[in-house]
Each structure stands twice: as C-alpha cells, then as structure tokens.
SENUMI-998762 format. One record per residue (C-alpha): residue number from 1; residue in three letters; x, y, z. Coordinates in pm, 1 decimal. Layout:
<node resi="NUM" resn="ala" u="X" v="Y" w="Z"/>
...
***
This chain:
<node resi="1" resn="met" u="1693.8" v="2444.1" w="10.4"/>
<node resi="2" resn="ile" u="1656.1" v="2207.2" w="-284.3"/>
<node resi="3" resn="ile" u="1567.2" v="1846.3" w="-200.8"/>
<node resi="4" resn="gly" u="1671.9" v="1595.6" w="-463.5"/>
<node resi="5" resn="ile" u="1506.4" v="1253.5" w="-479.3"/>
<node resi="6" resn="leu" u="1740.8" v="994.4" w="-626.5"/>
<node resi="7" resn="gly" u="1518.1" v="698.9" w="-710.1"/>
<node resi="8" resn="val" u="1146.0" v="766.9" w="-745.9"/>
<node resi="9" resn="gly" u="963.1" v="448.1" w="-649.6"/>
<node resi="10" resn="his" u="677.7" v="367.7" w="-412.7"/>
<node resi="11" resn="leu" u="839.9" v="489.9" w="-89.3"/>
<node resi="12" resn="ala" u="968.8" v="807.0" w="-253.8"/>
<node resi="13" resn="ala" u="620.1" v="877.4" w="-389.6"/>
<node resi="14" resn="ser" u="480.0" v="851.4" w="-35.9"/>
<node resi="15" resn="met" u="746.9" v="1090.2" w="89.7"/>
<node resi="16" resn="leu" u="671.0" v="1335.1" w="-189.2"/>
<node resi="17" resn="ala" u="302.6" v="1331.3" w="-95.7"/>
<node resi="18" resn="gly" u="406.4" v="1408.4" w="261.2"/>
<node resi="19" resn="phe" u="626.9" v="1695.9" w="151.7"/>
<node resi="20" resn="leu" u="336.7" v="1848.1" w="-38.2"/>
<node resi="21" resn="arg" u="102.6" v="1794.9" w="255.8"/>
<node resi="22" resn="ser" u="350.3" v="1979.0" w="478.2"/>
<node resi="23" resn="gly" u="336.3" v="2281.3" w="249.4"/>
<node resi="24" resn="leu" u="672.3" v="2238.1" w="77.0"/>
<node resi="25" resn="asp" u="691.3" v="2422.6" w="-255.5"/>
<node resi="26" resn="pro" u="705.7" v="2167.5" w="-542.2"/>
<node resi="27" resn="ala" u="969.2" v="2387.9" w="-706.8"/>
<node resi="28" resn="ala" u="1202.5" v="2302.3" w="-415.8"/>
<node resi="29" resn="ile" u="1198.4" v="1933.2" w="-512.2"/>
<node resi="30" resn="leu" u="1414.6" v="1783.6" w="-786.2"/>
<node resi="31" resn="leu" u="1354.3" v="1430.0" w="-915.1"/>
<node resi="32" resn="ser" u="1590.1" v="1190.3" w="-1089.3"/>
<node resi="33" resn="pro" u="1444.1" v="1110.3" w="-1434.9"/>
<node resi="34" resn="arg" u="1334.2" v="748.6" w="-1384.4"/>
<node resi="35" resn="gly" u="1055.2" v="548.2" w="-1222.1"/>
<node resi="36" resn="lys" u="750.4" v="758.2" w="-1137.4"/>
<node resi="37" resn="ala" u="936.6" v="1086.0" w="-1181.5"/>
<node resi="38" resn="ala" u="785.7" v="1204.7" w="-1510.4"/>
<node resi="39" resn="val" u="427.3" v="1135.1" w="-1400.8"/>
<node resi="40" resn="leu" u="471.4" v="1300.9" w="-1060.2"/>
<node resi="41" resn="ser" u="651.9" v="1598.6" w="-1211.9"/>
<node resi="42" resn="ala" u="370.2" v="1659.7" w="-1460.9"/>
<node resi="43" resn="arg" u="106.4" v="1620.5" w="-1191.2"/>
<node resi="44" resn="his" u="261.2" v="1832.5" w="-915.2"/>
<node resi="45" resn="gly" u="519.9" v="2059.7" w="-1074.1"/>
<node resi="46" resn="phe" u="835.9" v="1898.3" w="-936.1"/>
<node resi="47" resn="gln" u="1159.1" v="1972.7" w="-1119.9"/>
<node resi="48" resn="leu" u="1317.0" v="1696.2" w="-1328.7"/>
<node resi="49" resn="ala" u="1694.3" v="1650.1" w="-1334.4"/>
<node resi="50" resn="ala" u="1872.1" v="1561.7" w="-1657.4"/>
<node resi="51" resn="asp" u="2050.2" v="1274.2" w="-1483.3"/>
<node resi="52" resn="asn" u="2188.6" v="1173.6" w="-1142.9"/>
<node resi="53" resn="arg" u="2492.2" v="1398.7" w="-1176.5"/>
<node resi="54" resn="asp" u="2272.3" v="1698.6" w="-1251.5"/>
<node resi="55" resn="leu" u="2053.7" v="1615.9" w="-949.7"/>
<node resi="56" resn="val" u="2351.5" v="1603.1" w="-713.0"/>
<node resi="57" resn="glu" u="2496.9" v="1926.0" w="-847.1"/>
<node resi="58" resn="arg" u="2169.5" v="2114.3" w="-792.0"/>
<node resi="59" resn="ser" u="2050.7" v="1967.9" w="-457.5"/>
<node resi="60" resn="asp" u="2131.8" v="2062.4" w="-99.4"/>
<node resi="61" resn="val" u="1978.1" v="1747.4" w="48.8"/>
<node resi="62" resn="val" u="1960.1" v="1426.9" w="-155.4"/>
<node resi="63" resn="val" u="1719.8" v="1148.2" w="-54.8"/>
<node resi="64" resn="leu" u="1859.1" v="818.4" w="-180.6"/>
<node resi="65" resn="ser" u="1565.7" v="584.2" w="-245.0"/>
<node resi="66" resn="val" u="1686.6" v="311.9" w="-480.2"/>
<node resi="67" resn="arg" u="1682.4" v="-65.0" w="-430.9"/>
<node resi="68" resn="pro" u="1928.0" v="-146.7" w="-150.1"/>
<node resi="69" resn="gln" u="2148.4" v="-365.3" w="-368.0"/>
<node resi="70" resn="his" u="2194.4" v="-74.9" w="-610.8"/>
<node resi="71" resn="ala" u="2266.3" v="195.7" w="-352.1"/>
<node resi="72" resn="pro" u="2650.9" v="175.4" w="-340.8"/>
<node resi="73" resn="glu" u="2691.8" v="187.7" w="-718.9"/>
<node resi="74" resn="thr" u="2429.0" v="461.1" w="-757.0"/>
<node resi="75" resn="val" u="2614.5" v="710.4" w="-535.6"/>
<node resi="76" resn="ala" u="2965.8" v="622.8" w="-654.3"/>
<node resi="77" resn="gly" u="3143.7" v="884.5" w="-861.4"/>
<node resi="78" resn="leu" u="2883.0" v="1159.0" w="-826.8"/>
<node resi="79" resn="pro" u="2992.6" v="1518.6" w="-751.9"/>
<node resi="80" resn="trp" u="2919.0" v="1526.6" w="-379.0"/>
<node resi="81" resn="arg" u="3032.6" v="1840.4" w="-197.4"/>
<node resi="82" resn="ile" u="3098.9" v="1984.2" w="146.9"/>
<node resi="83" resn="gly" u="2780.6" v="2103.6" w="320.0"/>
<node resi="84" resn="gln" u="2558.5" v="1859.2" w="131.0"/>
<node resi="85" resn="thr" u="2350.6" v="1593.1" w="311.6"/>
<node resi="86" resn="val" u="2255.4" v="1253.0" w="173.3"/>
<node resi="87" resn="val" u="1961.9" v="1079.6" w="342.3"/>
<node resi="88" resn="ser" u="1956.6" v="711.0" w="252.8"/>
<node resi="89" resn="val" u="1626.3" v="529.1" w="298.9"/>
<node resi="90" resn="cys" u="1774.2" v="204.7" w="162.1"/>
<node resi="91" resn="ala" u="1715.2" v="-64.3" w="425.0"/>
<node resi="92" resn="gly" u="2017.2" v="-266.1" w="529.4"/>
<node resi="93" resn="val" u="2279.5" v="-50.9" w="358.8"/>
<node resi="94" resn="pro" u="2537.5" v="66.7" w="617.6"/>
<node resi="95" resn="leu" u="2696.7" v="410.3" w="603.5"/>
<node resi="96" resn="ser" u="3028.6" v="247.7" w="518.9"/>
<node resi="97" resn="arg" u="2882.1" v="137.8" w="183.6"/>
<node resi="98" resn="leu" u="2780.8" v="489.2" w="82.7"/>
<node resi="99" resn="asp" u="3076.3" v="671.8" w="-74.9"/>
<node resi="100" resn="val" u="2941.6" v="1026.8" w="-69.6"/>
<node resi="101" resn="ala" u="3233.8" v="1215.9" w="90.5"/>
<node resi="102" resn="pro" u="3273.0" v="1505.4" w="148.9"/>
<node resi="103" resn="ala" u="2892.4" v="1518.4" w="187.3"/>
<node resi="104" resn="arg" u="2739.4" v="1391.1" w="511.7"/>
<node resi="105" resn="ala" u="2549.4" v="1061.3" w="499.1"/>
<node resi="106" resn="val" u="2243.6" v="988.1" w="713.3"/>
<node resi="107" resn="arg" u="2034.6" v="673.0" w="729.6"/>
<node resi="108" resn="ala" u="1657.5" v="702.4" w="774.6"/>
<node resi="109" resn="met" u="1362.3" v="464.2" w="766.4"/>
<node resi="110" resn="pro" u="1033.5" v="637.1" w="685.4"/>
<node resi="111" resn="phe" u="709.4" v="442.8" w="638.6"/>
<node resi="112" resn="thr" u="456.6" v="488.6" w="358.8"/>
<node resi="113" resn="ala" u="247.9" v="671.3" w="622.4"/>
<node resi="114" resn="ser" u="476.0" v="959.3" w="524.9"/>
<node resi="115" resn="glu" u="207.3" v="1057.9" w="276.9"/>
<node resi="116" resn="ile" u="-25.8" v="1154.3" w="562.7"/>
<node resi="117" resn="ala" u="255.6" v="1296.8" w="779.6"/>
<node resi="118" resn="ala" u="222.1" v="1006.6" w="1024.4"/>
<node resi="119" resn="ser" u="551.3" v="821.7" w="980.8"/>
<node resi="120" resn="pro" u="763.3" v="773.7" w="1295.9"/>
<node resi="121" resn="thr" u="1095.0" v="799.4" w="1111.9"/>
<node resi="122" resn="val" u="1413.5" v="680.1" w="1279.8"/>
<node resi="123" resn="tyr" u="1743.8" v="820.4" w="1157.9"/>
<node resi="124" resn="phe" u="2116.5" v="826.6" w="1233.0"/>
<node resi="125" resn="pro" u="2321.6" v="1036.4" w="1280.0"/>
<node resi="126" resn="asp" u="2137.3" v="1346.0" w="1398.1"/>
<node resi="127" resn="val" u="2208.8" v="1600.6" w="1123.3"/>
<node resi="128" resn="gly" u="1997.4" v="1915.0" w="1129.0"/>
<node resi="129" resn="glu" u="1928.9" v="1926.4" w="755.3"/>
<node resi="130" resn="ala" u="1810.0" v="1566.8" w="756.7"/>
<node resi="131" resn="arg" u="1589.6" v="1629.5" w="1060.5"/>
<node resi="132" resn="ala" u="1427.6" v="1928.9" w="890.3"/>
<node resi="133" resn="val" u="1333.5" v="1713.1" w="592.1"/>
<node resi="134" resn="leu" u="1215.0" v="1411.3" w="791.3"/>
<node resi="135" resn="asp" u="1004.5" v="1620.1" w="1032.0"/>
<node resi="136" resn="arg" u="776.6" v="1695.8" w="737.4"/>
<node resi="137" resn="leu" u="679.4" v="1327.4" w="722.2"/>
<node resi="138" resn="gly" u="580.0" v="1279.4" w="1087.6"/>
<node resi="139" resn="pro" u="768.9" v="1255.2" w="1417.9"/>
<node resi="140" resn="ser" u="1140.0" v="1193.7" w="1354.3"/>
<node resi="141" resn="ile" u="1341.2" v="992.5" w="1607.2"/>
<node resi="142" resn="ala" u="1719.3" v="1042.6" w="1624.7"/>
<node resi="143" resn="leu" u="1918.7" v="738.4" w="1732.9"/>
<node resi="144" resn="pro" u="2260.9" v="730.1" w="1904.7"/>
<node resi="145" resn="ser" u="2427.3" v="461.0" w="1691.7"/>
<node resi="146" resn="glu" u="2402.2" v="274.0" w="1363.4"/>
<node resi="147" resn="asn" u="2345.7" v="-50.1" w="1553.1"/>
<node resi="148" resn="asp" u="2043.2" v="107.1" w="1722.3"/>
<node resi="149" resn="phe" u="1924.5" v="215.8" w="1379.1"/>
<node resi="150" resn="glu" u="1936.8" v="-142.7" w="1247.9"/>
<node resi="151" resn="val" u="1731.0" v="-267.8" w="1543.1"/>
<node resi="152" resn="ala" u="1480.3" v="15.5" w="1502.6"/>
<node resi="153" resn="thr" u="1447.8" v="-54.8" w="1129.9"/>
<node resi="154" resn="val" u="1275.5" v="-384.1" w="1216.4"/>
<node resi="155" resn="ser" u="974.8" v="-165.5" w="1298.8"/>
<node resi="156" resn="ala" u="942.4" v="-96.5" w="925.8"/>
<node resi="157" resn="ala" u="862.8" v="-466.2" w="881.1"/>
<node resi="158" resn="val" u="631.8" v="-466.0" w="1185.0"/>
<node resi="159" resn="tyr" u="445.9" v="-176.9" w="1019.4"/>
<node resi="160" resn="gly" u="356.6" v="-412.1" w="733.9"/>
<node resi="161" resn="trp" u="266.1" v="-696.4" w="970.0"/>
<node resi="162" resn="ala" u="33.2" v="-462.0" w="1158.8"/>
<node resi="163" resn="gln" u="-139.9" v="-374.8" w="832.8"/>
<node resi="164" resn="asp" u="-182.6" v="-744.9" w="763.7"/>
<node resi="165" resn="leu" u="-336.0" v="-799.5" w="1109.6"/>
<node resi="166" resn="ile" u="-572.5" v="-507.8" w="1049.7"/>
<node resi="167" resn="arg" u="-672.0" v="-658.2" w="714.6"/>
<node resi="168" resn="lys" u="-731.7" v="-1004.0" w="863.9"/>
<node resi="169" resn="thr" u="-936.6" v="-859.4" w="1151.9"/>
<node resi="170" resn="ala" u="-1146.5" v="-649.6" w="914.5"/>
<node resi="171" resn="glu" u="-1204.9" v="-945.1" w="681.4"/>
<node resi="172" resn="trp" u="-1307.5" v="-1170.2" w="972.1"/>
<node resi="173" resn="ser" u="-1552.7" v="-909.3" w="1104.8"/>
<node resi="174" resn="ser" u="-1696.2" v="-860.5" w="758.0"/>
<node resi="175" resn="ala" u="-1735.6" v="-1236.3" w="709.5"/>
<node resi="176" resn="glu" u="-1928.7" v="-1243.5" w="1038.7"/>
<node resi="177" resn="gly" u="-2175.0" v="-990.3" w="897.3"/>
<node resi="178" resn="leu" u="-2034.7" v="-650.4" w="997.3"/>
<node resi="179" resn="asp" u="-2043.8" v="-387.8" w="723.9"/>
<node resi="180" resn="pro" u="-1706.6" v="-402.1" w="538.2"/>
<node resi="181" resn="ala" u="-1647.8" v="-26.1" w="561.1"/>
<node resi="182" resn="ile" u="-1717.9" v="-30.8" w="934.6"/>
<node resi="183" resn="ser" u="-1499.7" v="-340.4" w="977.7"/>
<node resi="184" resn="arg" u="-1206.1" v="-172.6" w="806.9"/>
<node resi="185" resn="arg" u="-1236.3" v="153.6" w="999.4"/>
<node resi="186" resn="leu" u="-1287.6" v="-16.0" w="1335.3"/>
<node resi="187" resn="ala" u="-990.7" v="-251.2" w="1293.0"/>
<node resi="188" resn="ala" u="-762.5" v="30.5" w="1179.1"/>
<node resi="189" resn="met" u="-865.6" v="270.2" w="1455.0"/>
<node resi="190" resn="thr" u="-830.0" v="-4.6" w="1717.8"/>
<node resi="191" resn="phe" u="-460.2" v="-37.6" w="1635.3"/>
<node resi="192" resn="val" u="-421.0" v="341.9" w="1630.2"/>
<node resi="193" resn="ala" u="-582.3" v="369.3" w="1974.3"/>
<node resi="194" resn="ala" u="-366.1" v="94.5" w="2126.9"/>
<node resi="195" resn="gly" u="-46.0" v="244.2" w="1991.7"/>
<node resi="196" resn="gln" u="-128.2" v="601.6" w="2083.4"/>
<node resi="197" resn="leu" u="-212.2" v="510.3" w="2442.0"/>
<node resi="198" resn="ile" u="120.4" v="330.7" w="2484.3"/>
<node resi="199" resn="ala" u="308.6" v="616.1" w="2316.6"/>
<node resi="200" resn="glu" u="156.2" v="883.3" w="2540.9"/>
<node resi="201" resn="lys" u="169.7" v="710.0" w="2880.7"/>
<node resi="202" resn="asp" u="476.2" v="640.4" w="3092.5"/>
<node resi="203" resn="glu" u="358.9" v="330.4" w="3279.1"/>
<node resi="204" resn="pro" u="541.0" v="3.7" w="3203.9"/>
<node resi="205" resn="met" u="369.4" v="-177.2" w="2917.1"/>
<node resi="206" resn="asp" u="336.9" v="-496.9" w="3121.0"/>
<node resi="207" resn="gln" u="147.1" v="-301.0" w="3385.9"/>
<node resi="208" resn="met" u="-83.1" v="-143.0" w="3128.5"/>
<node resi="209" resn="leu" u="-168.2" v="-482.8" w="2982.8"/>
<node resi="210" resn="glu" u="-220.1" v="-636.2" w="3327.7"/>
<node resi="211" resn="glu" u="-467.3" v="-360.3" w="3412.3"/>
<node resi="212" resn="leu" u="-645.9" v="-413.8" w="3080.5"/>
<node resi="213" resn="val" u="-678.1" v="-793.1" w="3099.1"/>
<node resi="214" resn="thr" u="-970.2" v="-886.8" w="3324.0"/>
<node resi="215" resn="pro" u="-939.0" v="-1239.8" w="3465.6"/>
<node resi="216" resn="gly" u="-1180.5" v="-1460.9" w="3275.9"/>
<node resi="217" resn="gly" u="-1249.0" v="-1184.9" w="3022.8"/>
<node resi="218" resn="ile" u="-1237.2" v="-1171.0" w="2643.8"/>
<node resi="219" resn="thr" u="-887.7" v="-1020.2" w="2615.1"/>
<node resi="220" resn="glu" u="-742.8" v="-1291.5" w="2838.9"/>
<node resi="221" resn="arg" u="-918.1" v="-1563.8" w="2638.2"/>
<node resi="222" resn="gly" u="-779.5" v="-1438.8" w="2310.3"/>
<node resi="223" resn="leu" u="-427.1" v="-1407.1" w="2449.1"/>
<node resi="224" resn="gln" u="-448.8" v="-1763.6" w="2579.3"/>
<node resi="225" resn="val" u="-528.8" v="-1893.5" w="2231.8"/>
<node resi="226" resn="leu" u="-249.4" v="-1689.9" w="2073.5"/>
<node resi="227" resn="ser" u="-1.2" v="-1817.2" w="2331.6"/>
<node resi="228" resn="leu" u="-104.7" v="-2180.2" w="2281.2"/>
<node resi="229" resn="arg" u="-59.3" v="-2133.6" w="1905.9"/>
<node resi="230" resn="gly" u="291.8" v="-2002.1" w="1959.9"/>
<node resi="231" resn="val" u="220.2" v="-1656.5" w="1819.5"/>
<node resi="232" resn="pro" u="438.9" v="-1456.6" w="2065.6"/>
<node resi="233" resn="ala" u="742.2" v="-1677.9" w="1997.2"/>
<node resi="234" resn="ala" u="679.4" v="-1668.7" w="1620.9"/>
<node resi="235" resn="trp" u="654.6" v="-1288.0" w="1630.7"/>
<node resi="236" resn="glu" u="989.9" v="-1263.4" w="1809.8"/>
<node resi="237" resn="glu" u="1142.0" v="-1507.7" w="1563.0"/>
<node resi="238" resn="ala" u="1018.6" v="-1294.5" w="1273.6"/>
<node resi="239" resn="cys" u="1180.0" v="-983.3" w="1426.4"/>
<node resi="240" resn="val" u="1509.2" v="-1169.2" w="1465.6"/>
<node resi="241" resn="ala" u="1490.3" v="-1288.6" w="1103.7"/>
<node resi="242" resn="val" u="1439.5" v="-934.5" w="976.2"/>
<node resi="243" resn="leu" u="1729.2" v="-799.1" w="1183.8"/>
<node resi="244" resn="asp" u="1949.0" v="-1080.8" w="1054.5"/>
<node resi="245" resn="lys" u="1856.5" v="-989.5" w="696.9"/>
<node resi="246" resn="leu" u="1930.2" v="-622.8" w="760.2"/>
<node resi="247" resn="thr" u="2270.7" v="-680.2" w="918.4"/>
<node resi="248" resn="lys" u="2389.7" v="-958.1" w="686.8"/>
<node resi="249" resn="arg" u="2267.0" v="-822.1" w="353.5"/>
<node resi="250" resn="arg" u="2483.1" v="-916.1" w="55.5"/>
<node resi="251" resn="phe" u="2534.8" v="-688.0" w="-243.2"/>
<node resi="252" resn="asp" u="2669.8" v="-937.2" w="-493.3"/>
<node resi="253" resn="ala" u="2330.2" v="-1074.8" w="-599.8"/>
***
C-alpha cells in the first residue's frame, strides 16, 4: 500500500515521523513536492511525486494535509478512483466540501504527538484502510457521525492548551527555584498521569475527583482559587468558541 501525503507541513511531518517509528518502509510513502517534502525525502528516503496528479495516480491512501481553506480546491479535478481512500486532516472542512468521488473520504484529527505514536486520533467514517494508517500514530477512535467528529476535534485545541498549562507550571516551579529540567519533566508527567488514570478507570470522573480532593487540602485550595477566577467557565467558553469556528468556517477568505 502506497500512502501519499498531499501537503507536507508541520502536522504531516509529525505523522511521517510516526510512520517511521511504527516501522513503515519509507519507500511506501509518497510526498507532494512542496513544503518540507524535499528535505524529508532526502533525509529519510521518501518518494517524491512530480505533482499532485502524479501523487493521486500512484497512491492507495492519500492523506490531505493542506491549510483548511485550500482543501476543496486542492482535491478538485484530481484523478480519484474506486478503492482509493482520502484521509483529510484539515480541521473544519466537512466531507461535503471534498470532491474526491469515486474515492472514499475520511476525516481525521491527529495530534503532533503522532511522532511518538501517542496521538489519540479521532476519525469518521470507519474505513479499514484509514484505520490501518491512523493506528500507526497512536490509538485511533472511530466516531459514529460527522457531528461527533466536530465535537471531538475540539480536543485538538485542548491538546495545545494542555501544553500551555504544562509550560506555565514548569516555568512557575523553575522561578521558585526548582531545577528547570526537573520542572519540565514533572509538569509534563503530572498531566500524563492524570489523563492515563482517567482513561484506564471506569469510575465517574466526578467521583474520582471527589475521592482525590481532601477537605481543607491543597487540591481543594487550588480549585477554589480557579473557580473564583472563573477558570472553569472560561474553559467551557473556549471549547464552545473552537466548536463554533469549526462548524462555521468560511472558505472565501
């Protein structure tokens, strides 16, 4: 199976690193000849397509990774064929905007953690060829509808917010005298531990937090300050704003 990457930017580069980490033969990957393609091809041995048409003609699965506003025009008029799968990782671009018939179109939202095979990647619809590709980047999560996919895509923004919280926590600890390397590792692994525990247990999250928060303890005190500052409401508002942007994206700008 040949995987073509149409649009080789930052996210695509992370995915390519994940493919290599998973053991995929570089010769099975074909890159469109723009962006970081030439550098990555020379470094890792990926194939380079002559142009987008050549890439589509030679690929079994095409990962579409261009700027969202350019996605519809990029796929228009290319020689798509029966049995081919197009995996769009362009946030906010609905399937109805991707004219790739008779190929099958799938939407996916991998994170840059793809490069270490740790991306929880949501996708819709559940097409086997797409799943086989996405499973190389971390745990893939099939969703039952495109509306569910839009809601789940908000997590891609939360992923960045979590990194910002980790950075702020590490910087605060370092400013208080903790070794910067230790501060960074501790903050990062704290978020990993919290998420993994929730992911692997079945108890309601409210119950888990209630059991964790000791009355009069440090966790309770911090949550009180965050609540008084309006952080929970602001976080929800930010999620709503991202979903609104995803579902009301315009393509005429």
